[in-house]
N, C-alpha and C positions, 0 to 999 in steps of 0.2 A: 121369350119366356125365361130362358136360363139367365139372361142378363138381369132381368128384374129380380129373379130369385136370389141371384148372387149379391145384389145390392140391398135387399130388404130382408127376406126370410132367413136365409142361411147365416148371415152375420149375427142375427139375434140368437139363433140356436148355438152358434159357435161360442158366443159370449156366455150363454147359459151353461153350456157344457164345461167351459173353462172355469166358471165360478163354482160350479158344483163338483169340480174335479172328477169328471166322468172319464173313465179309461176306455178308449176306443181301439178297436183292432186295426192292424195295418191295412186290411181290406177296406175298412170304413174310411181311413185316412186317404187311401188311394181313390176311392169313389168321390170323396169330397174335393180332392185336388183336381180330378178329371172334370167334374161338373164346373168348377171355377175356371178351368183353363179352356174348356170346350168352346165357349162363345168367341174367345180370341182366335182359336184355331180355325173355326168356321169362317170368321171374318177374313183372316189372312188367306184362307183357301180360296174364297170367292173373289177376293181382290186380285190374287195371283192369276186365277183363271181369266178374269176380266182383262188384266194387263197382257196376258199371253194372247188372247183373242185380238186385242188391238194391234199388238206387234205383228201377229200373223196376217192380219188384214192389210197392214201397211206393206209387208213384204210381198204379199200376193198381188197387190195393186201395182207394184213396180214391175211385175213380170209381164211379158207379152201375152196377149189375150189367149193364144193357143195353149201356152203353158199354164195359164190360169185355169182354163177349162179342164186340162188333163189332171192338174193337181186337185181341183175341187171335185172332180169325178172319182177320185180315189180316197178322199178323206173318210176315215171311219165314221159310221153313223150318219154323218152329214151327206155323204155322197148319194144315199138312197133318195133323200128328199130333193137334192139338187138335180139329179138325173130325171126324176119324175116331173119336177117343175119345168125344167127346160123342154122336156118332151111334150108336156101339156101345152106349154107356150107355143111350140112349133105346130102341134096338131090343131089346136083351136084357131090360131091365126090363119094357117093355110086352109083349113076347112072354110073359114069365112071368105077368104080370097077366092077360092075355087067356086064357092056358092054364087059369087057375084061375077064370075067369068074373068077374073084377073089372071093373066098368064104368068108363067114362072119367070119370064124375062122381066116383066113389069114388077113382080115381087122383089126380085133382086135389086132393081133400081130403087125401089122404095126403101129397102133395108140399107142400101149404101148411103142414103141421105139421112139416116137416123144418127143420133149421137151415141146410141148404145153400142159399145164395142163388140158385144156378143153378136148383135144383129149384123154389124159390119163384117165380122169374121164369117158368119154363116153365109152372107151374101157373096163374099169373096170365094169361099169354098165351092158354092154352087156354080158361080160364074166360071171358075177355072175348069171344073170337071165337066160341065155341060159342053164346053168347047171341045172337050176330048171325046164326046159322045157317050158319056156315062148317064145312066138313068138316075132318077131322084133317089130311089132306094139304094143304089150303089154309092151315091154321094153321101147319104146320111150314115151309111155304115162306117165311114171314115171320121165321123164326128163322135168323139168319146162320150159326150154327155147325152146322147140319144139312146133310148131304150131299143133293144133289138126287136121287140114286139111291134113297134111302130113300122119298121121296115116290112114286116109281114102284112100289116094292114094296108100299106101303100101298094104292095104288089097285088093284093086282092082287089084294091080299088082301081088300079090301072087295068087289070084284066077285065073287070066288070064295067068299066067306064063310069064308076061312081066313087071317085077318089074323095071328093068333098064329104060325102056321106060316111065313108069309112073313117076319115080323119075325125069327123064330129063324134062318131061312135067311140073311137078310141080315146078321145079327150074325156068323155064321161067315165070311161073305164079307169083312166088315170086318177080322176077325182076320187073314185071309190077306193082305189089302191092306197092313196094318201091317207084317207080317213081310216081305213082298216089298219094300216101300219101305225098310225098315231094312236088308235085305240089299243092295239097290242102293247105298245110301250107304256100307255097309261095303266093297263092291267098289271104290268110289272112294277111301275113306280109306286102306285098306291099301296100295295102290301108292304113294300120296302119302307115307305114313310111311316105306316102304322107300326111296323116292327120297331123302327128306331124310336118312335114316341113311347111305345110300351117299355122298351129298355130304359129310356130316360125316366119314366114314371117309377119303375122299380128301383132305379138307382137313387132317385130322390127319396123314395120311401126308406131305403136302407140307410141313407145318410142322416135323415131326420128322425125316423121312428125307432130304429134299433138302439141308438144311444138313449133315447127317451125310455125305452123299456129297461135298459141297464140302470138309468137314474131312478126309476120307480122301484126296482129291486133293492137299490142301495137305501132308499128312504124307508122301505119296509124293514 
């Protein structure tokens, strides 16, 4: 919108004001300059963010999988969704496995055969610590991207003998958590966007209409 205005409406008014020798205040000059520069600033900002994300992705991909998981589990804002997604992936898959009677040893073998580095890492952690006599909840407490609530559900499922049901229940809870968190962020983003649009509309009004009022006064 600003780009179109900068190439159509605003130049016409600038020509009109220059022809009629309308004197504008420093504030009006500042608003005009800001509106003309803002599209370039926004473009540079988003291009910079895009390039930074690409560079970060390349750097993270070069790290060992255990360091990737630790880093992604601590990134601001992103880590909430990352931890919830990985926990949901584990809970839903293991619930399906246990529902069909697949043993933990067989699950580890299946994960080791996958091309997914995360599944390979998870399989190796489970395999190493099960040989040491650790239980599943103790093993998962060492995985940084797993929510601690999952461990509580696993403990309850192991005590009741209904681990698959508990995992399926927790996977539905995670979906609700993701939706609620997303809705909360939308509730913050929407008013912010409306506020920015309102400021831009007022700025455009001040840039175009205030000099017009001065011009009308001069004609009178």
